[in-house]
FIZA-103508 format. One record per residue: z, x, y of N, C-alpha, C in turn. Coordinates in steps of 0.02 Angstrom, whole numbers, plus 50000, padded with zeros to 5 digits. Example, Ala and Ser with C-alpha at 12.3 -4.5 7.8 and 13.67 -1.06 7.14 Angstrom:
<recs>
50390|50660|49716|50390|50615|49775|50390|50660|49835
50354|50642|49888|50357|50684|49947|50394|50645|50002
</recs>
This chain:
<recs>
49388|46982|52934|49450|46959|52966|49504|47012|52956
49534|47034|53010|49578|47092|53009|49638|47083|52964
49667|47022|52962|49729|47013|52924|49719|46977|52857
49656|46974|52834|49643|46938|52771|49679|46970|52712
49683|47036|52711|49715|47071|52655|49789|47057|52650
49819|47033|52705|49891|47019|52704|49907|46950|52676
49856|46908|52668|49868|46840|52646|49899|46838|52576
49874|46875|52526|49906|46873|52460|49979|46895|52462
49995|46944|52504|50063|46968|52510|50108|46914|52540
50085|46884|52594|50124|46831|52628|50135|46772|52580
50083|46750|52546|50089|46693|52501|50137|46709|52444
50133|46769|52417|50177|46789|52363|50250|46791|52385
50264|46814|52446|50332|46814|52473|50359|46743|52475
50320|46697|52498|50343|46627|52503|50353|46596|52434
50306|46608|52389|50309|46575|52323|50363|46605|52279
50381|46668|52289|50434|46699|52249|50502|46695|52283
50503|46680|52347|50565|46670|52383|50596|46732|52413
50558|46787|52417|50587|46846|52447|50542|46907|52443
50560|46959|52480|50521|47021|52481|50528|47060|52416
50589|47061|52388|50600|47100|52327|50561|47071|52267
50567|47004|52253|50528|46978|52197|50453|46983|52209
50431|46976|52272|50360|46984|52287|50337|47055|52273
50379|47104|52290|50362|47174|52278|50356|47188|52204
50402|47160|52164|50399|47171|52091|50336|47141|52062
50318|47082|52086|50259|47048|52061|50195|47083|52081
50193|47108|52142|50132|47141|52167|50127|47214|52146
50182|47242|52122|50182|47311|52100|50183|47361|52157
50213|47341|52214|50219|47386|52271|50292|47386|52294
50308|47428|52342|50377|47433|52365|50396|47374|52410
50461|47361|52414|50486|47309|52458|50469|47324|52531
50474|47388|52550|50458|47407|52620|50385|47395|52636
50341|47405|52586|50269|47394|52597|50255|47319|52607
50291|47277|52570|50283|47205|52579|50306|47184|52648
50366|47207|52668|50393|47190|52733|50346|47214|52789
50320|47274|52781|50276|47302|52833|50212|47261|52839
50185|47239|52782|50123|47200|52783|50134|47132|52818
50191|47101|52805|50205|47036|52837|50217|47046|52912
50253|47099|52930|50265|47113|53001|50199|47125|53038
50154|47163|53007|50089|47175|53037|50050|47111|53046
50055|47066|52997|50021|47002|53001|50048|46962|53061
50114|46961|53069|50144|46925|53125|50122|46956|53192
50118|47022|53195|50097|47055|53257|50025|47039|53274
49982|47038|53223|49912|47023|53234|49901|46951|53255
49942|46905|53228|49936|46834|53246|49973|46819|53311
50020|46863|53330|50058|46852|53391|50109|46796|53385
50135|46785|53324|50183|46731|53313|50227|46749|53254
50289|46726|53256|50336|46739|53201|50323|46687|53146
50316|46711|53084|50301|46667|53028|50362|46653|52985
50408|46701|52981|50465|46695|52935|50530|46711|52972
50579|46667|52963|50648|46683|52985|50680|46725|52931
50706|46784|52948|50737|46828|52899|50813|46829|52910
50850|46816|52857|50923|46825|52859|50941|46867|52798
51005|46886|52794|51026|46927|52738|51025|46889|52672
51026|46822|52676|51032|46782|52615|50967|46748|52595
50926|46728|52643|50866|46691|52625|50813|46697|52678
50753|46676|52658|50696|46672|52704|50677|46600|52715
50653|46585|52774|50628|46517|52787|50569|46523|52834
50523|46477|52827|50463|46477|52868|50477|46447|52937
50447|46476|52987|50447|46445|53054|50396|46389|53053
50394|46351|53106|50344|46297|53110|50273|46326|53105
50262|46382|53140|50197|46415|53137|50184|46442|53067
50237|46469|53036|50231|46495|52968|50213|46441|52918
50241|46382|52928|50226|46326|52883|50152|46308|52887
50126|46304|52948|50055|46288|52957|50011|46343|52927
50030|46405|52940|49989|46461|52915|49991|46463|52839
50049|46449|52810|50056|46452|52737|50011|46400|52703
50008|46340|52731|49967|46287|52700|49894|46309|52695
49868|46342|52746|49799|46365|52745|49792|46429|52705
49841|46473|52711|49839|46537|52675|49841|46526|52599
49879|46477|52578|49884|46462|52506|49816|46440|52479
49780|46400|52517|49714|46377|52496|49665|46436|52493
49669|46479|52543|49626|46538|52545|49641|46585|52486
49706|46593|52472|49727|46636|52417|49702|46608|52350
49707|46543|52342|49684|46511|52280|49608|46518|52273
49572|46510|52329|49499|46517|52328|49480|46588|52309
49517|46637|52334|49503|46707|52318|49514|46720|52244
49567|46691|52215|49580|46699|52144|49524|46667|52102
49502|46607|52124|49447|46574|52088|49383|46617|52091
49371|46647|52148|49312|46690|52155|49317|46750|52108
49377|46778|52104|49388|46836|52060|49380|46815|51987
49406|46756|51969|49399|46732|51900|49326|46719|51883
49289|46691|51931|49218|46676|51919|49179|46740|51906
49194|46792|51944|49160|46856|51935|49180|46887|51868
49244|46881|51849|49268|46912|51787|49233|46882|51726
49212|46819|51732|49178|46787|51676|49108|46818|51665
49081|46849|51716|49016|46881|51710|49020|46951|51682
49080|46979|51681|49089|47047|51657|49083|47049|51581
49053|47101|51556|49043|47106|51484|49107|47115|51445
49158|47145|51475|49220|47160|51440|49280|47136|51480
49326|47097|51450|49385|47074|51486|49425|47134|51512
49452|47127|51573|49489|47182|51602|49539|47155|51653
49585|47199|51674|49634|47181|51725|49704|47176|51695
49752|47162|51738|49823|47157|51720|49837|47087|51693
49868|47084|51635|49885|47021|51603|49961|47016|51597
49990|46967|51630|50064|46961|51632|50084|46903|51586
50126|46919|51536|50144|46872|51483|50219|46862|51481
50240|46799|51472|50310|46782|51463|50319|46754|51392
50370|46778|51356|50380|46756|51287|50454|46750|51272
50473|46703|51229|50543|46701|51204|50559|46767|51169
50623|46784|51168|50644|46850|51145|50626|46862|51071
50648|46819|51026|50638|46832|50955|50565|46831|50935
50528|46781|50957|50457|46777|50939|50419|46836|50969
50437|46854|51030|50404|46910|51063|50417|46975|51026
50479|46987|51006|50496|47049|50972|50464|47054|50903
50466|46998|50866|50443|46999|50797|50368|46994|50789
50335|46957|50834|50264|46942|50822|50217|46961|50879
50239|46958|50942|50196|46980|50996|50196|47056|51002
50255|47087|50994|50259|47160|51001|50212|47196|50953
50206|47175|50889|50157|47208|50846|50085|47191|50864
50075|47132|50893|50007|47110|50911|49979|47151|50970
50021|47166|51020|49997|47196|51082|49958|47261|51072
49983|47310|51034|49944|47372|51025|49876|47361|50994
49872|47314|50946|49808|47298|50914|49760|47267|50965
49788|47222|51005|49748|47189|51057|49721|47240|51107
49763|47286|51128|49742|47336|51178|49690|47384|51150
49690|47395|51085|49637|47437|51055|49570|47401|51059
49571|47335|51052|49509|47297|51056|49486|47289|51128
49535|47283|51174|49518|47272|51245|49552|47327|51287
49526|47387|51287|49560|47443|51321|49561|47438|51396
49521|47394|51426|49521|47387|51499|49573|47337|51524
49610|47306|51478|49664|47260|51496|49730|47299|51495
49773|47285|51544|49842|47312|51544|49890|47253|51536
49943|47263|51498|49990|47209|51482|50057|47221|51517
50083|47168|51548|50151|47167|51574|50186|47108|51540
50227|47122|51489|50259|47068|51452|50334|47065|51467
50358|47006|51482|50429|46993|51496|50455|46946|51443
50505|46969|51404|50534|46928|51351|50600|46900|51377
50606|46834|51375|50666|46801|51402|50670|46731|51370
50728|46713|51345|50736|46647|51314|50741|46591|51366
50752|46608|51429|50753|46558|51481|50681|46538|51498
50671|46474|51515|50604|46451|51534|50594|46470|51607
50552|46519|51619|50539|46544|51686|50483|46504|51719
50482|46507|51785|50429|46475|51824|50365|46515|51816
50319|46490|51778|50258|46527|51761|50219|46545|51824
50210|46497|51868|50170|46509|51928|50210|46550|51979
50273|46531|51990|50313|46566|52039|50326|46638|52021
50330|46653|51956|50342|46721|51933|50277|46760|51922
50221|46726|51932|50157|46761|51928|50133|46776|51858
50152|46735|51808|50129|46747|51740|50060|46717|51729
50019|46751|51690|49954|46724|51670|49962|46678|51610
50008|46696|51565|50019|46658|51503|50093|46657|51488
50117|46600|51463|50185|46596|51436|50181|46568|51365
50222|46596|51320|50226|46571|51251|50285|46523|51248
50271|46461|51230|50323|46410|51228|50314|46367|51166
50367|46329|51149|50364|46287|51090|50399|46221|51103
50386|46173|51058|50419|46108|51064|50384|46062|51113
50422|46014|51138|50395|45966|51186|50386|45999|51254
50327|45996|51280|50313|46026|51345|50318|45972|51400
50349|45989|51456|50354|45940|51511|50285|45927|51541
50277|45868|51569|50214|45852|51604|50208|45896|51665
50152|45930|51672|50142|45974|51729|50068|45988|51736
50051|46030|51784|49982|46049|51794|49962|46106|51748
50009|46128|51705|49994|46183|51659|49952|46159|51601
49912|46205|51574|49870|46190|51516|49901|46224|51456
49902|46189|51399|49931|46217|51338|49878|46220|51283
49878|46276|51247|49833|46283|51190|49875|46303|51129
49864|46269|51073|49903|46282|51013|49887|46350|50984
49940|46389|50969|49931|46454|50937|49946|46450|50862
50000|46414|50844|50021|46410|50774|50073|46355|50767
50082|46329|50706|50137|46282|50695|50204|46320|50693
50257|46285|50710|50325|46313|50708|50365|46272|50658
50369|46297|50597|50405|46262|50543|50474|46292|50535
50520|46252|50511|50588|46275|50499|50609|46259|50427
50655|46299|50401|50681|46288|50333|50757|46295|50334
50788|46262|50286|50860|46269|50276|50870|46323|50223
50914|46371|50236|50921|46426|50189|50991|46455|50190
51005|46495|50139|51069|46530|50133|51058|46591|50089
51105|46637|50090|51098|46697|50049|51119|46682|49977
51094|46721|49929|51116|46713|49859|51192|46720|49852
51223|46765|49890|51295|46774|49886|51333|46712|49907
51310|46681|49962|51344|46620|49985|51340|46565|49932
51279|46556|49904|51269|46503|49855|51308|46517|49791
51314|46581|49772|51353|46599|49713|51427|46583|49722
51452|46595|49783|51523|46585|49798|51540|46511|49808
51496|46476|49845|51513|46407|49867|51473|46354|49831
51425|46374|49790|51384|46325|49755|51325|46301|49796
51273|46282|49762|51212|46258|49795|51217|46183|49804
51210|46158|49866|51212|46085|49876|51153|46052|49842
51166|46002|49801|51113|45968|49764|51088|45905|49799
51128|45877|49843|51109|45818|49882|51123|45832|49955
51085|45799|49999|51093|45810|50071|51164|45798|50094
51197|45747|50065|51265|45730|50086|51314|45787|50071
51297|45830|50024|51342|45885|50006|51346|45937|50061
51298|45936|50109|51300|45983|50165|51364|45975|50207
51393|45915|50205|51454|45903|50244|51512|45945|50218
51506|45969|50156|51560|46009|50126|51547|46084|50133
51494|46103|50170|51476|46173|50178|51483|46196|50250
51487|46261|50259|51490|46291|50326|51418|46296|50353
51401|46253|50399|51333|46250|50426|51331|46286|50493
51292|46337|50497|51287|46378|50557|51235|46348|50604
51250|46349|50669|51213|46307|50716|51176|46350|50768
51113|46333|50779|51073|46364|50831|51078|46319|50893
51109|46345|50946|51127|46301|51003|51070|46286|51050
51012|46321|51044|50955|46303|51086|50919|46242|51059
50939|46218|51001|50908|46159|50971|50931|46096|51007
50889|46044|51004|50907|45980|51035|50955|45940|50991
50962|45958|50927|51004|45919|50881|51056|45965|50849
51102|45991|50890|51151|46038|50864|51204|46005|50820
51211|45939|50823|51263|45905|50785|51238|45879|50718
51172|45880|50707|51145|45852|50646|51079|45887|50628
51062|45883|50564|50997|45906|50541|50958|45846|50514
50893|45845|50529|50850|45790|50506|50806|45815|50449
50799|45771|50399|50757|45787|50340|50708|45729|50330
50645|45746|50317|50594|45695|50309|50563|45699|50240
50551|45638|50211|50521|45634|50145|50488|45566|50138
50425|45566|50119|50388|45503|50108|50392|45456|50169
50388|45485|50228|50388|45444|50289|50456|45421|50312
50509|45440|50277|50577|45420|50295|50616|45480|50319
50654|45471|50373|50695|45525|50401|50769|45511|50389
50803|45560|50365|50875|45555|50353|50911|45608|50394
50961|45587|50434|50999|45634|50475|51067|45646|50444
51086|45710|50441|51150|45729|50411|51193|45763|50464
51253|45737|50475|51299|45770|50522|51322|45836|50492
51328|45886|50535|51346|45953|50512|51404|45981|50554
51437|46029|50524|51490|46065|50562|51497|46134|50530
51522|46181|50571|51531|46249|50547|51571|46290|50597
51585|46352|50578|51629|46394|50620|51591|46444|50664
51524|46436|50666|51485|46485|50706|51424|46450|50736
51416|46457|50801|51355|46434|50834|51331|46488|50881
51265|46494|50888|51236|46550|50927|51169|46528|50955
51150|46557|51012|51087|46537|51045|51029|46584|51030
51036|46625|50978|50983|46672|50960|50970|46668|50885
50907|46655|50866|50890|46646|50796|50900|46708|50754
50888|46767|50783|50897|46828|50745|50971|46841|50730
51014|46822|50777|51086|46828|50764|51107|46779|50709
51078|46719|50709|51091|46671|50656|51067|46697|50589
51009|46728|50588|50983|46758|50526|51031|46810|50498
51058|46852|50542|51104|46904|50519|51165|46874|50486
51192|46820|50515|51250|46787|50486|51233|46757|50418
51174|46729|50412|51153|46700|50348|51146|46754|50295
51116|46811|50313|51107|46865|50265|51174|46892|50240
51225|46888|50282|51291|46913|50262|51334|46860|50228
51302|46803|50213|51338|46752|50174|51387|46710|50211
51375|46702|50278|51423|46664|50319|51416|46589|50311
51359|46564|50287|51350|46492|50282|51278|46474|50269
51263|46410|50282|51196|46383|50275|51168|46371|50345
51104|46386|50356|51076|46376|50423|51003|46359|50421
50979|46335|50477|50908|46318|50486|50875|46372|50527
50822|46401|50501|50786|46454|50536|50712|46437|50540
50679|46458|50595|50607|46454|50596|50577|46501|50545
50522|46481|50514|50493|46523|50461|50465|46589|50489
50451|46592|50555|50426|46655|50581|50481|46708|50582
50544|46687|50574|50600|46733|50567|50620|46741|50493
50625|46685|50457|50651|46686|50389|50600|46708|50337
50535|46705|50353|50483|46717|50303|50492|46780|50261
50499|46839|50292|50506|46901|50252|50568|46900|50207
50623|46872|50231|50685|46870|50191|50678|46823|50132
50642|46768|50141|50630|46722|50086|50586|46755|50033
50534|46789|50055|50489|46823|50007|50526|46877|49968
50573|46911|50002|50610|46965|49969|50670|46941|49929
50686|46876|49932|50742|46849|49895|50809|46858|49930
50807|46882|49992|50871|46891|50029|50898|46825|50054
50854|46776|50062|50874|46707|50080|50842|46659|50030
50878|46606|50014|50854|46555|49967|50844|46489|50006
50785|46459|50000|50773|46396|50035|50806|46338|49996
50829|46289|50034|50862|46231|50005|50823|46167|50021
50826|46119|49976|50795|46053|49986|50721|46060|50005
50684|46098|49963|50613|46109|49977|50572|46045|49970
50600|45995|49938|50563|45932|49932|50563|45892|49997
50604|45914|50046|50606|45882|50112|50570|45927|50164
50550|45896|50218|50525|45933|50275|50574|45927|50333
50583|45980|50369|50622|45977|50430|50574|45970|50489
50598|45942|50545|50552|45930|50602|50515|45994|50622
50450|45987|50629|50407|46044|50648|50389|46039|50722
50376|46097|50752|50353|46100|50821|50288|46140|50823
50266|46156|50883|50205|46194|50891|50218|46251|50940
50191|46310|50924|50194|46366|50970|50131|46364|51013
50141|46362|51079|50085|46356|51126|50078|46419|51169
50017|46431|51191|50005|46474|51248|49994|46428|51308
50035|46437|51359|50032|46394|51418|50008|46436|51477
49963|46408|51517|49936|46445|51574|49918|46397|51630
49916|46422|51692|49901|46378|51749|49830|46350|51745
49823|46289|51767|49756|46259|51771|49716|46294|51824
49657|46319|51805|49614|46354|51852|49542|46333|51841
49504|46336|51895|49434|46315|51890|49396|46359|51841
49412|46424|51842|49380|46471|51796|49436|46508|51758
49438|46499|51692|49488|46534|51653|49471|46608|51649
49515|46652|51673|49500|46723|51672|49484|46747|51601
49436|46793|51597|49414|46819|51532|49472|46852|51495
49517|46884|51531|49574|46918|51498|49620|46867|51465
49629|46809|51497|49672|46756|51468|49639|46727|51406
49575|46711|51412|49539|46683|51354|49538|46732|51296
49529|46796|51311|49527|46847|51258|49593|46851|51222
49649|46849|51259|49714|46854|51228|49729|46794|51184
49715|46734|51208|49730|46674|51169|49688|46672|51106
49624|46686|51111|49581|46687|51051|49604|46740|51001
49624|46797|51027|49647|46851|50983|49712|46831|50948
49759|46800|50985|49823|46780|50956|49813|46729|50900
49769|46680|50911|49756|46630|50859|49728|46664|50797
49681|46710|50807|49652|46747|50750|49705|46789|50715
49746|46824|50754|49797|46869|50726|49851|46831|50687
49875|46775|50715|49928|46738|50683|49903|46700|50621
49840|46677|50624|49813|46641|50567|49802|46567|50579
49810|46544|50641|49796|46474|50657|49846|46426|50624
49820|46374|50590|49862|46323|50560|49901|46349|50499
49883|46407|50473|49919|46437|50418|49939|46508|50438
49991|46515|50481|50009|46582|50506|50032|46627|50450
50024|46692|50460|50039|46740|50407|50112|46738|50385
50158|46717|50429|50229|46716|50408|50245|46657|50362
50198|46608|50356|50208|46552|50310|50172|46562|50243
50135|46616|50236|50099|46627|50173|50148|46644|50116
</recs>
């Protein structure tokens, strides 16, 4: 079929909402994308997309063509995945989305080791604290944590996400160490604003949960920025152990109320549901679980 090669380009334009994002995802120029779609329209003898300076919209014919083209595109991907499972060595481009701090601290060191084991795989990693559209942005895997929304995505556990309450030795020397949870109300509590409970901290012990209202003079949406403030003695804060672990081991941060547990979450690898899981995706997830340490990640040792 003469225009079959244009189907992935056309589908990507529609799913990403434009020629520019489609070009970035496909790794080709915007002009090449536009040319391929124009050629497709000429071969079909019908206009598929209304083009304006602000947006694209499908014509009636384009809508019909897209419904069938999407199915054909999905079938082609399934065929490619099925063949990749027969290959002895995982290969191809792997596009990963990760939160900024976790990606910088733990995925960035992992990637070079992974690529040494699987030299036929190429990595395209995008670190962003915003939750991106995994399918629309063309990601193979996204690293996410906490409660996941109901969707057609599949999630596999990589590691637990534990948090601790901590402060620097200098802060505790100056302001005193709180001996009871209620004493936190008298301290400067630094707040991570991406949390669901920015106004209070929850502590669990023997099956009972106690919530403590908190307040402070600094709130921030980045855990590494919060860590820096804690290291400089600005207050008491809650940090994930994947960030605080090295500082706790080195004595730069002191954990508080170790007899309590703070709410824990899970770090997941999330990927689109597919009939055949690509070998490159399976290889990365298995490698990450092995590298992090599973239920006892290396940052919690």
